[in-house]
C-alpha positions in Angstrom: 57.1 119.5 131.3 58.4 121.9 133.8 54.9 123.1 134.2 53.5 119.7 134.8 56.6 119.1 137.7 55.8 122.5 139.1 52.0 121.5 139.5 53.0 118.0 141.2 55.2 119.5 143.7 52.4 121.9 144.9 50.3 119.0 145.0 52.8 117.3 147.2 52.8 120.2 149.4 49.4 120.6 149.6 49.0 116.9 150.8 51.8 117.5 153.2 49.8 120.6 154.7 46.7 118.7 155.0 48.4 115.9 156.9 50.5 117.8 159.1 47.5 119.7 161.2 46.2 116.5 162.6 49.7 115.7 163.9 50.3 119.0 165.6 46.8 119.0 167.0 47.6 115.9 168.7 51.0 116.7 170.0 49.4 120.0 171.5 46.5 118.1 173.5 48.6 115.1 174.8 51.3 117.2 175.8 54.3 114.5 174.6 56.0 112.9 172.0 53.7 111.0 169.8 54.4 107.4 169.7 55.5 106.4 166.1 54.0 103.2 166.1 50.6 104.3 166.9 48.1 104.0 164.4 46.2 107.1 163.5 43.2 106.6 161.7 43.0 110.2 160.6 46.3 110.5 159.1 46.3 107.3 157.3 42.7 108.4 155.7 44.2 111.8 154.7 47.7 109.9 153.3 45.7 107.8 151.3 43.3 110.4 149.9 46.4 112.3 149.0 48.3 109.6 147.2 45.2 108.7 145.6 44.5 112.5 144.5 48.7 112.2 143.6 48.0 108.9 141.4 45.2 109.9 139.3 46.9 113.5 138.6 50.0 111.8 137.6 48.5 109.1 135.5 46.7 112.1 133.7 49.3 114.6 133.7 52.4 112.9 133.4 51.7 109.0 132.8 50.3 109.1 129.5 52.9 111.4 128.0 55.5 109.8 129.6 54.1 106.5 128.3 53.4 107.7 124.9 57.3 108.8 124.8 58.8 105.7 125.8 56.6 104.1 123.3 57.8 106.3 120.7 61.5 105.6 121.7 60.6 102.1 121.6 59.2 102.2 118.0 62.0 104.6 116.8 64.5 102.3 118.3 62.8 99.6 116.7 62.8 100.8 113.4 66.5 101.9 113.9 67.2 98.1 114.8 65.3 96.9 111.5 67.0 99.7 109.2 70.5 98.5 110.6 69.4 94.9 110.1 68.4 95.7 106.5 71.4 97.8 106.0 73.6 94.7 107.1 71.6 92.3 105.0 72.1 94.7 101.9 75.8 94.8 102.6 76.1 91.4 103.1 74.4 91.1 99.7 76.3 93.6 97.7 79.6 91.8 99.3 78.8 89.3 98.3 77.5 89.9 94.7 80.9 91.8 94.4 83.1 88.9 95.6 81.2 86.5 93.0 81.6 89.0 90.2 85.5 89.3 91.5 86.0 85.5 91.2 84.0 85.3 87.9 86.3 88.1 86.6 89.3 86.6 87.8 88.6 83.1 86.5 88.0 84.9 82.9 91.6 86.5 83.0 93.6 83.5 81.8 90.7 83.1 78.8 91.3 86.6 78.0 95.1 86.5 78.2 94.8 83.3 75.7 92.6 84.9 73.2 94.9 88.0 73.2 98.1 85.6 73.0 96.0 84.0 69.8 95.0 87.3 68.5 98.7 88.5 68.4 99.7 85.1 67.0 97.1 85.6 64.2 98.1 89.2 63.5 101.5 88.4 63.4 100.8 85.4 60.8 98.8 88.2 58.9 101.4 90.5 59.1 103.8 87.9 57.6 101.7 86.3 55.2 100.9 90.2 53.9 104.8 91.2 53.9 105.4 88.1 51.7 102.4 88.6 49.3 103.7 92.3 49.1 107.4 90.9 48.5 106.0 88.7 46.0 104.2 91.3 44.3 107.2 93.7 44.3 109.7 90.6 42.8 107.2 89.9 40.0 106.8 93.8 39.1 110.6 93.9 39.1 110.7 90.8 36.9 108.1 92.4 34.5 110.1 95.5 34.5 113.6 94.2 33.7 111.8 91.8 31.1 110.2 94.8 29.5 113.5 96.8 29.6 115.2 93.7 28.5 113.1 93.6 25.5 113.2 97.0 24.6 117.0 97.0 25.0 117.0 94.0 22.6 114.6 95.4 20.2 116.7 98.6 20.3 120.0 96.4 19.7 118.1 94.7 16.8 116.8 97.8 15.2 120.1 99.5 15.6 121.9 96.1 14.2 119.1 96.0 11.5 119.8 99.7 10.3 123.6 99.0 10.3 123.1 95.8 8.3 120.9 98.1 5.9 123.8 100.5 5.6 126.4 97.9 5.1 124.0 95.7 2.5 123.4 99.5 0.6 127.0 100.2 0.3 127.9 96.6 -0.7 124.7 97.0 -3.3 125.8 100.3 -4.2 122.1 102.2 -3.7 120.2 103.5 -1.8 117.2 102.1 0.3 113.9 103.9 0.7 112.7 104.2 3.9 109.8 101.7 3.5 112.5 99.1 2.6 114.6 100.2 5.5 111.2 99.3 7.8 110.1 96.4 5.9 113.9 94.7 6.4 113.8 95.8 10.1 110.4 94.3 11.1 111.4 91.0 8.9 114.8 90.9 10.6 113.1 91.6 14.3 110.7 88.7 13.5 113.1 86.2 12.5 115.0 86.9 15.4 111.9 86.8 17.8 111.3 83.6 16.0 114.9 82.1 16.5 114.4 83.2 20.2 111.2 81.6 20.7 111.9 78.5 18.7 
């Protein structure tokens, strides 16, 4: 670019030197100062030639690159504007989508809270039912244990009572009862007592 400007300046100086000699010659021949309004065809012709030459040279050397540079700059600006428009539209779309999703999530919050409350109530009821069931099971187990202990205590009591009765009756009868007789009497007594309890 600098060499082009340098060559343009040189051409301009050449043109000026081509125009000046006729003017200087006219001043030498006339002896006085030239009339600025006087039309000089030779100077006009040289000025026209230099102007056309400069125009052609400038068009070839500087015009096309300048136009090309301006076109590239215009294309760059257009593409930047298009890219900015696309980015703006994309931002608007993403923002609208985000706001839509946020509104949807905000609308779901009461539903989620209601479900959480229902789940908590259900869990509380399940825990209450489980506790009641476990308590009922524990009560039944304790009742069974009490009944079993009671039956064992009564059985032992009846056994001791039967042994005592056997000893007393043996003394009263005056003879000793065998172990087998003793066991049979106990079983009969327990059976009679059980019948009397159930009856």
